[in-house]
C-alpha positions in Angstrom: 80.3 132.3 100.6 81.0 134.5 97.3 84.5 136.3 97.4 84.5 139.9 95.2 86.0 138.0 92.4 82.9 135.3 92.3 85.2 132.4 93.9 84.0 130.1 96.7 85.5 130.7 99.6 85.2 127.5 101.1 86.3 126.0 97.4 90.2 125.5 98.7 89.2 124.0 102.1 87.0 121.6 99.9 89.9 120.6 97.9 91.7 120.1 101.0 89.3 117.9 102.6 89.1 115.9 98.9 92.6 115.1 99.3 92.2 113.6 103.0 89.6 111.4 101.6 89.9 107.8 102.3 89.3 107.4 99.0 92.2 109.3 98.1 94.3 107.3 100.9 93.5 104.0 99.4 94.4 105.2 95.6 97.9 106.3 97.5 98.1 103.5 98.7 98.2 101.3 95.7 100.5 103.6 93.8 102.8 103.6 97.3 102.6 99.6 97.2 103.8 99.7 93.4 106.7 102.0 93.6 107.6 100.2 96.9 107.9 97.0 94.5 109.9 99.0 91.9 112.2 100.1 94.5 112.5 96.8 96.1 113.3 95.2 92.9 115.9 97.8 92.0 117.8 97.1 95.3 117.7 93.6 94.6 119.3 94.0 91.4 121.7 96.0 92.7 122.5 93.5 95.1 122.7 91.0 92.6 125.3 93.2 90.6 122.7 93.5 87.4 122.7 97.1 87.9 126.0 98.7 88.6 126.4 100.0 92.2 127.1 103.6 91.1 124.0 104.0 90.8 123.6 103.8 94.4 125.1 105.2 97.3 125.7 108.4 96.1 127.6 106.9 93.2 130.8 106.8 95.5 130.9 103.3 95.2 132.9 101.6 92.2 133.0 97.8 93.3 130.1 95.8 94.6 131.5 94.5 98.0 129.5 92.0 100.2 128.8 94.6 102.5 127.0 96.4 100.0 125.3 93.7 98.6 123.9 93.1 102.3 123.2 96.6 102.8 121.1 96.6 99.5 119.1 93.5 100.8 118.5 95.1 104.0 117.2 98.0 102.1 114.7 95.7 100.2 113.5 94.3 103.5 113.2 97.8 105.0 111.2 99.1 102.2 108.7 96.0 101.8 108.3 96.6 105.7 107.7 100.2 104.7 105.0 99.3 101.8 103.4 97.1 104.4 102.9 99.9 107.4 101.8 102.5 104.1 99.1 99.7 102.9 97.8 99.7 106.5 97.9 103.1 106.8 95.5 103.6 103.5 93.1 100.8 104.3 94.5 98.5 101.9 95.5 95.3 104.3 94.1 93.7 107.4 92.2 95.9 109.3 90.5 98.5 108.2 91.2 101.1 110.4 94.7 101.7 110.9 96.1 101.9 115.0 97.9 104.7 116.2 101.3 103.3 115.6 100.8 102.5 111.9 99.8 106.2 111.6 102.7 107.7 113.2 104.9 104.9 111.3 103.3 106.3 107.9 104.1 110.1 109.1 107.9 108.9 109.9 108.1 107.2 106.6 106.9 110.4 104.8 109.2 112.5 106.4 112.1 109.9 105.5 111.1 109.6 101.9 110.8 113.5 101.5 114.4 113.7 103.1 115.8 110.7 101.1 114.1 112.2 97.5 116.2 115.6 98.3 119.3 113.3 98.9 118.4 111.6 95.7 118.1 114.7 93.8 121.4 116.2 95.4 123.4 113.3 95.0 126.7 113.3 92.6 125.5 110.2 90.8 123.3 111.0 87.7 121.5 107.4 87.8 120.7 108.3 91.3 119.5 111.6 90.6 117.4 110.4 87.4 116.2 107.0 88.7 115.7 107.3 92.5 115.0 111.0 92.6 111.5 110.5 90.9 110.8 107.0 92.5 111.4 108.6 96.1 109.3 111.9 94.9 106.4 109.4 94.0 106.7 107.4 97.3 106.9 110.8 99.3 103.6 112.3 97.6 102.1 109.0 97.7 102.6 108.4 101.4 101.9 111.9 102.3 98.4 111.4 101.0 97.8 108.4 103.0 99.5 109.7 106.4 97.4 113.2 106.0 94.1 111.3 105.3 91.1 111.1 107.5 90.5 107.7 108.7 86.9 106.1 107.9 
């Protein structure tokens, strides 16, 4: 139905449905996988001391202690599990139809990553704002597209 301005009233609904398509979810799943791999690499570089620890942990730590190394490795493992969940939710790995548990976990990750992005951009560490802020934004948006997608 055309509105007085000549616009299709269903255009907005069609656009939303397009963003929720399985094809968009698969693309978003691929983008999320790449971003998760980048985040894993950064966490491992932090754990190895290749990157300065001031890039993470709100910039509050100046010395890379063994507990911080372990925390970075744990973060890398959690990111790997998160990537697996999102890939499953996007239909990019075993099982073409994600289970209810995967769908719920994908939404939990989406919310967590949105909050994480807010923390990163509000950080006192310029490195965290510049590096991890945009990365967590990409992850949050890609995960949102996967979580909100319609299933095949």
